[in-house]
C-alpha positions in Angstrom: -17.8 18.4 -7.7 -14.8 16.3 -8.3 -14.8 12.8 -7.1 -11.1 12.4 -6.0 -11.5 15.1 -3.2 -11.9 14.1 0.1 -14.9 15.1 2.2 -14.8 17.3 4.8 -13.7 15.8 8.0 -15.4 18.0 10.2 -19.0 18.3 8.5 -18.4 15.3 6.1 -20.0 17.8 3.1 -18.8 16.5 -0.4 -18.3 20.0 -1.8 -14.7 20.8 -0.6 -12.4 22.5 -2.9 -8.6 23.0 -3.1 -7.0 26.5 -2.2 -3.2 26.5 -3.2 -2.1 23.6 -0.2 -5.3 23.8 1.7 -8.7 21.9 1.4 -11.7 24.0 2.2 -15.2 23.2 3.0 -17.4 26.1 1.7 -20.5 24.7 4.1 -18.8 25.0 7.5 -15.2 27.2 6.6 -13.0 24.4 7.8 -9.5 24.3 6.1 -7.3 21.6 6.5 -4.1 20.2 4.7 -4.8 16.7 2.8 -3.5 13.7 4.6 -1.6 12.9 1.2 0.4 16.3 1.3 3.2 15.1 3.7 3.7 11.7 1.3 4.1 14.1 -1.7 6.4 16.2 -0.5 9.4 13.9 -0.9 8.6 12.6 -3.8 8.3 16.5 -5.0 12.1 16.8 -4.2 13.1 13.8 -5.8 13.5 11.8 -3.0 12.3 8.4 -3.0 10.5 7.0 0.1 10.5 2.9 0.1 8.0 1.4 3.0 7.9 -2.1 4.4 4.9 -4.2 4.7 3.0 -2.5 7.2 4.2 1.3 6.2 7.6 2.0 8.1 9.9 3.8 6.0 13.1 2.2 5.6 16.7 3.5 5.0 20.1 2.1 4.3 21.5 0.2 7.1 18.3 -1.0 8.7 17.6 -4.5 10.0 14.6 -6.0 8.5 12.7 -9.3 8.9 11.2 -11.6 6.2 7.4 -11.8 6.9 6.7 -14.4 4.4 8.4 -17.6 3.1 10.3 -17.2 -0.2 11.2 -19.6 -2.7 14.7 -19.3 -4.3 15.6 -20.4 -7.4 18.5 -23.0 -7.4 17.7 -23.9 -3.6 16.2 -26.8 -2.1 14.9 -24.7 0.7 13.6 -20.8 0.5 13.8 -18.3 3.1 11.9 -18.9 6.0 9.6 -16.4 7.2 11.2 -14.6 10.5 14.8 -14.5 8.8 16.4 -11.2 9.9 18.3 -9.7 7.0 21.0 -7.1 8.8 22.8 -3.5 6.9 20.2 -3.6 4.0 20.8 -1.0 1.0 18.0 0.7 -1.1 18.5 0.5 -4.8 16.4 0.8 -7.9 15.8 -2.6 -8.8 14.3 -4.6 -11.4 10.5 -5.8 -11.1 10.1 -4.0 -7.9 13.0 -5.5 -5.9 14.2 -2.4 -4.3 16.4 -3.8 -1.3 19.8 -5.3 -1.9 21.1 -7.6 1.3 23.2 -10.5 2.0 21.3 -13.3 3.4 23.2 -15.8 5.4 23.3 -18.9 3.8 22.1 -17.8 0.4 24.4 -14.9 -0.3 23.8 -11.5 -2.3 20.1 -10.9 -3.0 17.5 -8.5 -4.0 13.8 -8.3 -1.9 10.8 -6.5 -2.5 10.1 -4.2 0.3 6.5 -5.4 0.4 8.0 -8.9 2.1 10.1 -7.6 5.0 9.3 -5.6 8.4 11.6 -3.2 9.8 13.2 -4.8 13.0 
């Protein structure tokens, strides 16, 4: 069978198959919706989902906290872990920088969603 199909959650059979939007186990007859089907629905409609470092979905206007110290070019001190950033905007940035924000003491900059946590 195909290596990328998940085993049956009820009987752990590896002989599962897809039937429309469902996964089916031929051994026990269990039918279920795959876990990644909910995540692919926004992608199918064209919506972009941006998640923070721990998996929370981010939206425009959220407040986030920086989870690790960041170096900033041209600055003696970087951005410390725990710095709160208010009123973020989600953008299509360069090199994975998908958050546009203004940080007090540094000004406008872009951050990666992987270095922030929703506050």
